[in-house]
C-alpha positions as a printed NumPy array, in Angstrom:
array([[155.604, 133.579, 155.762],
       [152.017, 134.677, 155.141],
       [149.162, 132.224, 154.879],
       [148.675, 130.764, 151.422],
       [145.668, 131.862, 149.404],
       [143.943, 130.301, 146.446],
       [143.602, 131.857, 143.018],
       [140.999, 131.236, 140.303],
       [142.108, 128.699, 137.709],
       [141.305, 128.128, 134.062],
       [141.28 , 124.661, 132.58 ],
       [142.688, 124.202, 129.094],
       [142.583, 121.068, 126.948],
       [145.63 , 120.403, 124.756],
       [145.759, 118.835, 121.307],
       [146.707, 115.513, 122.921],
       [143.733, 115.608, 125.286],
       [145.671, 116.681, 128.379],
       [143.944, 119.127, 130.721],
       [146.178, 121.891, 132.033],
       [145.133, 124.051, 134.983],
       [146.354, 127.654, 134.72 ],
       [146.118, 130.052, 137.627],
       [144.606, 133.349, 136.458],
       [147.939, 135.   , 137.259],
       [151.15 , 133.268, 136.298],
       [154.642, 134.125, 137.46 ],
       [157.213, 135.133, 134.835],
       [160.78 , 134.605, 135.97 ],
       [162.659, 137.032, 133.702],
       [163.136, 139.444, 136.66 ],
       [164.714, 136.596, 138.646],
       [167.395, 136.421, 135.971],
       [168.678, 139.756, 137.316],
       [166.884, 141.724, 134.625],
       [168.136, 145.344, 134.816],
       [169.385, 144.887, 138.398],
       [170.985, 142.062, 140.387],
       [169.016, 140.199, 143.042],
       [170.512, 138.185, 145.857],
       [169.511, 134.555, 146.13 ],
       [167.497, 135.395, 149.251],
       [165.615, 138.161, 147.414],
       [164.834, 135.886, 144.467],
       [163.549, 133.094, 146.69 ],
       [161.456, 135.531, 148.744],
       [159.769, 136.706, 145.545],
       [159.091, 133.14 , 144.434],
       [157.616, 132.332, 147.837],
       [155.417, 135.431, 147.652],
       [154.075, 134.203, 144.303],
       [153.373, 130.82 , 145.874],
       [151.634, 132.384, 148.859],
       [149.236, 134.423, 146.703],
       [148.266, 131.254, 144.846],
       [150.362, 131.282, 141.653],
       [150.853, 127.775, 140.315],
       [151.967, 128.604, 136.767],
       [155.67 , 129.444, 136.403],
       [157.244, 130.477, 133.115],
       [160.969, 130.639, 132.465],
       [163.52 , 130.514, 129.629],
       [167.255, 129.968, 129.119],
       [167.558, 133.636, 128.093],
       [166.444, 134.928, 131.5  ],
       [169.723, 135.553, 133.276],
       [171.497, 133.203, 130.856],
       [170.253, 130.213, 132.812],
       [170.012, 131.919, 136.198],
       [166.205, 132.049, 136.4  ],
       [165.949, 128.326, 135.639],
       [168.612, 127.6  , 138.247],
       [166.776, 129.677, 140.856],
       [163.571, 127.753, 140.148],
       [165.37 , 124.469, 140.821],
       [165.387, 124.554, 144.614],
       [162.029, 126.313, 144.798],
       [160.308, 123.615, 142.735],
       [161.901, 120.861, 144.811],
       [160.69 , 122.544, 147.999],
       [157.134, 122.481, 146.637],
       [157.253, 119.18 , 144.775],
       [154.261, 117.774, 146.681],
       [151.911, 120.339, 145.107],
       [151.171, 120.279, 141.362],
       [152.532, 123.234, 139.4  ],
       [152.416, 124.15 , 135.733],
       [155.863, 124.803, 134.281],
       [156.881, 126.238, 130.92 ],
       [160.249, 127.002, 129.399],
       [161.496, 127.873, 125.95 ],
       [163.751, 126.641, 123.164],
       [165.543, 128.371, 120.305],
       [168.691, 129.331, 122.199],
       [171.262, 127.16 , 123.868],
       [174.015, 128.416, 126.148],
       [177.761, 127.826, 126.129],
       [180.473, 128.879, 128.581],
       [182.463, 131.906, 127.409],
       [184.949, 134.55 , 128.663],
       [183.307, 137.414, 130.61 ],
       [183.833, 139.918, 127.786],
       [181.892, 137.674, 125.389],
       [178.862, 137.172, 127.618],
       [175.506, 137.819, 125.95 ],
       [172.974, 140.457, 127.054],
       [175.448, 142.528, 129.079],
       [173.176, 145.59 , 129.179],
       [170.071, 143.602, 130.135],
       [171.083, 140.986, 132.725],
       [173.542, 141.688, 135.539],
       [175.705, 139.459, 137.741],
       [174.824, 136.323, 135.801],
       [176.829, 133.321, 134.535],
       [179.305, 133.922, 131.703],
       [177.364, 132.319, 128.897],
       [176.999, 133.018, 125.205],
       [173.591, 132.429, 123.648],
       [173.374, 130.767, 120.255],
       [170.139, 130.922, 118.271],
       [169.29 , 127.496, 116.953],
       [165.754, 126.517, 115.955],
       [166.812, 123.259, 114.3  ],
       [165.752, 119.801, 115.474],
       [169.079, 119.183, 117.22 ],
       [169.237, 122.721, 118.605],
       [165.824, 122.399, 120.226],
       [166.672, 119.022, 121.748],
       [169.977, 120.362, 123.051],
       [168.356, 123.433, 124.621],
       [165.662, 121.344, 126.283],
       [168.236, 118.96 , 127.739],
       [170.083, 121.925, 129.265],
       [166.837, 123.272, 130.735],
       [165.999, 119.934, 132.349],
       [169.388, 119.964, 134.061],
       [169.163, 123.588, 135.26 ],
       [165.597, 123.172, 136.504],
       [166.267, 119.812, 138.116],
       [162.862, 118.465, 137.063],
       [161.656, 115.275, 135.424],
       [158.93 , 116.903, 133.333],
       [158.086, 120.249, 131.746],
       [154.465, 120.893, 130.861],
       [154.726, 123.501, 128.092],
       [157.543, 124.119, 125.64 ],
       [157.555, 127.409, 123.745],
       [159.664, 128.271, 120.702],
       [161.238, 131.554, 121.818],
       [161.577, 134.84 , 119.955],
       [161.249, 134.11 , 116.25 ],
       [159.894, 137.63 , 115.919],
       [160.868, 140.919, 114.278],
       [161.545, 142.514, 117.688],
       [164.343, 140.005, 118.334],
       [165.81 , 139.487, 114.867],
       [165.46 , 142.977, 113.432],
       [163.406, 142.557, 110.275],
       [160.489, 140.624, 108.841],
       [162.862, 138.794, 106.498],
       [165.018, 137.662, 109.416],
       [161.931, 136.67 , 111.404],
       [160.548, 134.705, 108.46 ],
       [163.872, 132.888, 108.124],
       [163.807, 131.881, 111.802],
       [160.199, 130.701, 111.53 ],
       [161.174, 128.633, 108.503],
       [164.165, 127.19 , 110.375],
       [161.909, 126.189, 113.25 ],
       [159.088, 124.763, 111.14 ],
       [161.577, 122.686, 109.108],
       [163.476, 121.424, 112.153],
       [162.531, 122.335, 115.723],
       [158.818, 121.852, 115.066],
       [159.476, 118.172, 114.354],
       [161.279, 117.937, 117.695],
       [158.531, 119.552, 119.777],
       [155.719, 117.614, 118.105],
       [157.65 , 114.381, 118.682],
       [158.098, 115.311, 122.345],
       [154.376, 116.092, 122.635],
       [153.325, 112.85 , 120.978],
       [155.589, 110.845, 123.297],
       [154.128, 112.557, 126.369],
       [157.455, 114.117, 127.385],
       [155.831, 117.54 , 126.903],
       [152.107, 118.17 , 127.347],
       [151.762, 121.249, 125.156],
       [153.762, 123.175, 122.578],
       [153.678, 126.77 , 121.451],
       [155.735, 129.893, 120.962],
       [156.71 , 132.9  , 123.053],
       [156.331, 135.892, 120.731],
       [156.494, 139.697, 120.931],
       [154.18 , 140.32 , 117.943],
       [150.727, 138.903, 117.313],
       [151.304, 138.948, 113.545],
       [154.207, 136.51 , 113.924],
       [152.161, 134.337, 116.277],
       [149.373, 134.238, 113.695],
       [151.789, 133.274, 110.924],
       [153.013, 130.367, 113.044],
       [149.47 , 129.334, 114.009],
       [148.623, 129.019, 110.325],
       [151.684, 126.848, 109.653],
       [151.561, 124.386, 112.537],
       [149.411, 122.676, 115.136],
       [150.107, 124.622, 118.332],
       [148.409, 124.438, 121.72 ],
       [149.374, 127.815, 123.174],
       [151.119, 131.094, 122.531],
       [152.757, 133.282, 125.13 ],
       [152.06 , 136.718, 123.671],
       [154.041, 139.533, 125.256],
       [152.315, 142.91 , 125.529],
       [150.193, 142.755, 122.395],
       [146.721, 142.428, 123.865],
       [146.366, 144.989, 126.614],
       [144.269, 147.896, 127.802],
       [146.418, 149.967, 125.456],
       [146.502, 147.68 , 122.387],
       [143.832, 145.439, 120.894],
       [144.906, 145.004, 117.257],
       [145.186, 141.255, 117.859],
       [141.364, 141.231, 117.719],
       [141.588, 141.821, 113.959],
       [142.421, 138.24 , 113.066],
       [144.77 , 136.474, 115.479],
       [142.557, 136.136, 118.548],
       [139.508, 135.039, 116.507],
       [141.748, 132.387, 114.923],
       [142.781, 131.212, 118.402],
       [139.152, 130.862, 119.48 ],
       [138.3  , 129.007, 116.262],
       [141.162, 126.527, 116.698],
       [141.109, 126.2  , 120.478],
       [144.528, 127.81 , 120.936],
       [145.233, 129.247, 124.385],
       [146.986, 132.543, 125.098],
       [149.171, 133.231, 128.112],
       [149.359, 137.018, 128.144],
       [152.744, 138.368, 129.168],
       [153.46 , 142.061, 129.662],
       [149.906, 143.164, 130.547],
       [151.355, 146.513, 131.693],
       [153.109, 147.116, 128.318],
       [156.55 , 147.086, 129.988],
       [155.406, 149.313, 132.829],
       [153.354, 152.286, 131.694],
       [150.007, 150.665, 132.549],
       [151.293, 150.058, 136.076],
       [153.091, 153.345, 136.722],
       [150.804, 155.593, 134.717],
       [152.009, 158.216, 132.206],
       [154.722, 159.694, 134.393],
       [157.942, 161.091, 132.857],
       [160.241, 158.23 , 131.882],
       [157.462, 155.635, 131.96 ],
       [158.4  , 152.566, 129.909],
       [156.476, 151.229, 126.915],
       [157.883, 148.279, 124.951],
       [161.118, 148.386, 126.978],
       [161.846, 152.026, 126.041],
       [160.68 , 155.428, 127.334],
       [157.114, 155.959, 126.132],
       [156.642, 158.359, 123.193],
       [154.308, 161.373, 123.595],
       [151.359, 159.755, 121.779],
       [151.416, 156.764, 124.138],
       [151.747, 158.986, 127.202],
       [148.728, 160.998, 126.047],
       [146.564, 157.93 , 125.398],
       [147.45 , 156.364, 128.743],
       [146.659, 159.632, 130.496],
       [143.164, 159.552, 128.973],
       [142.66 , 155.903, 129.981],
       [143.851, 156.67 , 133.498],
       [141.451, 159.595, 133.767],
       [138.484, 157.334, 132.971],
       [139.696, 154.721, 135.449],
       [140.027, 157.317, 138.213],
       [136.537, 158.619, 137.544],
       [135.3  , 155.157, 138.543],
       [137.579, 154.818, 141.556],
       [139.74 , 152.198, 139.839],
       [143.507, 152.24 , 139.57 ],
       [144.98 , 152.001, 136.066],
       [146.947, 148.857, 137.   ],
       [143.797, 147.171, 138.307],
       [141.959, 147.701, 135.026],
       [145.031, 146.723, 132.99 ],
       [145.528, 143.392, 134.742],
       [141.862, 142.368, 134.648],
       [141.091, 143.392, 131.076],
       [142.918, 140.645, 129.099],
       [141.38 , 137.831, 131.149],
       [137.963, 138.608, 129.672],
       [138.975, 137.225, 126.294],
       [137.966, 133.565, 125.9  ],
       [141.367, 132.556, 124.48 ],
       [143.369, 133.983, 127.414],
       [144.248, 131.368, 130.036],
       [146.522, 133.449, 132.29 ],
       [148.146, 136.866, 132.633],
       [151.821, 137.067, 133.554],
       [152.88 , 140.418, 135.026],
       [156.471, 140.972, 136.048],
       [157.583, 141.139, 139.648],
       [161.056, 141.406, 141.165],
       [160.001, 141.931, 144.778],
       [157.458, 140.253, 147.056],
       [155.443, 143.463, 147.414],
       [155.096, 143.722, 143.627],
       [153.798, 140.158, 143.443],
       [151.315, 140.756, 146.246],
       [150.155, 143.995, 144.653],
       [149.543, 142.23 , 141.324],
       [147.515, 139.53 , 143.048],
       [145.474, 142.174, 144.853],
       [144.814, 143.958, 141.539],
       [143.173, 140.8  , 140.196],
       [140.644, 140.743, 143.02 ],
       [139.265, 144.215, 142.348],
       [135.718, 144.346, 141.019],
       [135.692, 146.676, 138.006],
       [132.37 , 148.447, 137.337],
       [130.893, 147.71 , 133.921],
       [130.505, 151.441, 133.351],
       [134.287, 151.865, 133.254],
       [134.571, 149.616, 130.21 ],
       [131.593, 151.222, 128.484],
       [133.051, 154.688, 129.078],
       [136.416, 153.659, 127.644],
       [134.657, 152.318, 124.549],
       [132.495, 155.431, 124.244],
       [135.606, 157.626, 124.254],
       [137.376, 155.487, 121.646],
       [139.977, 154.324, 124.167],
       [138.98 , 150.668, 123.975],
       [137.816, 148.74 , 120.938],
       [134.084, 148.25 , 120.78 ],
       [134.507, 144.531, 120.028],
       [136.858, 143.88 , 122.979],
       [135.418, 141.422, 125.516],
       [135.388, 142.942, 128.997],
       [135.2  , 141.421, 132.494],
       [131.691, 140.693, 133.713]])
């Protein structure tokens, strides 16, 4: 095992006055749920240990990830490191039930996972039931952050369906999570969302601490600056930024078959990324280095959460964060219309 290193942290004060300490890079455990390919237990634990060794102390999971497998894999890891404080988040909105193999959920996404069927339930009882299951799988006595998961258009197929799920949560599950926060069982509440517009709609309806926003404030996309991110700054809402590579293309570059939003990137995206990469190269900076550092410049962002299935990927992400990016790179991107002029950039 390599020597442990430290990582910069960002302190965030919750609505209840709790102070949470986020490492600049968090570790998202969806890949440990055998996302797109199966991992052995040894491989999964090696990746978790690599994240620990580079200084990650924020771990995010969800029942969806491997239909419980990622939470189960965190169980022993967290017990092995129980003497060191970590920040832990999971999600509610789905609970899992045992089912025949042919009825298992997410068969084209997660492989070699438990035979479980997911049921969407954003009601008061559904949220409490899902959280109880997560406590058992994780084997912990406390969870710091609880996110309502996937009430977005990406998951449910239409704005009407998304609005219905938001309404279901705000009329039921929201009462559960606020009660848990007030009792001290949970330190912070929020939502894990694929669209900033949905996150903004929720922020205007409830009193949330944090949002985990997946892929919607990146080197490639800054529309969230229109209204959502200013609202977060105004209200003191934190953002954990998932998917800083937009599902891969900002890490791999615009190569054939590069992924954007979980699908092969369309020509317009490939062309824009090629232009961004060209500017980065002219300054001796790798595209992935610029992509990982960019979101952290925004005052609402508390952590970035890139994916990583293997130890070398985790170590490479941590190394990307340490790269000093010349100010001229950001100014050139803005001058060429490849980065919004009002986007905060790293000092």
